[in-house]
N, C-alpha and C positions, 0 to 999 in steps of 0.2 A: 534450482541452483546446482543440483548434481549434473544436470545436462550441460549447463554452462561450463562447469569444471571439466567434464569429459571432453567437450569441444576445445577448450583451452589446451588441455593436455595433448590432444590429437594434433592441434595446430602447432604446438611447440615441438612435438616429436617429429612431425613431418618436415618442419623447417630446419631442424638441426641435423637430421639424418640424411637429407638429400641435397643435391646441388641446386643452385638457383636456376640452372639451365633446363631442368626437367620440367617440360610443359605440363605433363599430366599431374605432377605433384603441385605445381603452381595453381592449376585449376582446382585441385582438391583443397588447397589452402584457402583459395578465394571463396569456395563454397562454405568452408568452415567459418570464415570471417563473416560472411553474409548471415549465417545461422546465428552467430554471436550477436551481430547487430540487431537481429529480430528479437532476440531474448532481451537485450538491453532496452530496446524501445518498448517492449511489453512491460518490463519492470518499471520503466518511467511512467507509463500509463497507469499501472496499478498504484504507484506511489502517489500520483496526482489524484486518482479516485479515492484512495485511502485518506488523503489529507482533507478532501471535500467531505467524505463520510464522517471523519472524526469531528469536523466542525458542526455538521448537522446533528451528530449524536449529542454533542454538548448542548446545543440549543434545545433539542428535544428533551434531554434530561432536565434542563432548567425549567422548561414548561411543565413537565410532568410533576416536578416537586412543587411548583406553584399551584397546580390543580389539586394535589394532595393536601396542601396547606389550606386552600379554600374549602375543600370538602371537610377537613377537620374542624375548621371554624364554624361551618354551617351545622355540623353535627352537634357542636357544643352551643349552638344558638348564640354565637358571639361574633357575628360577622361585623367587624368594625376595623377602623384603621389600626387600633392597638393590637388586634389579633395577629397581624402580620409580623409583629415584633416579638410575640410571645414565643417561648421555647419549650413550653410544657407539653 
C-alpha cells in the first residue's frame, strides 16, 4: 500500500508540475500508471484468494469441531444421536 501511495503521489506531482507536451514526462507517467495497474491487479488476486481461503477456513473449522464432538462422545462412551445435542 505504501508503494501504491508513493506511485500515486509521483504520478500526481509529475502531471501537475509539467506540461502535457513533454514526451519524457508523459512516458514517465505512463510507466507509473502501468505500475499502479499491476498493484491493483495483484490486490484483486489476493482478495479473491483470501475470499476462497476464508470459506475453506470456515468449512475446516466446522469439521474440526465435529471431530472434537465425536471424540468427546466416544471418550464418554455415549456415542448416540442424543450426544450431538448435549452441551456438557
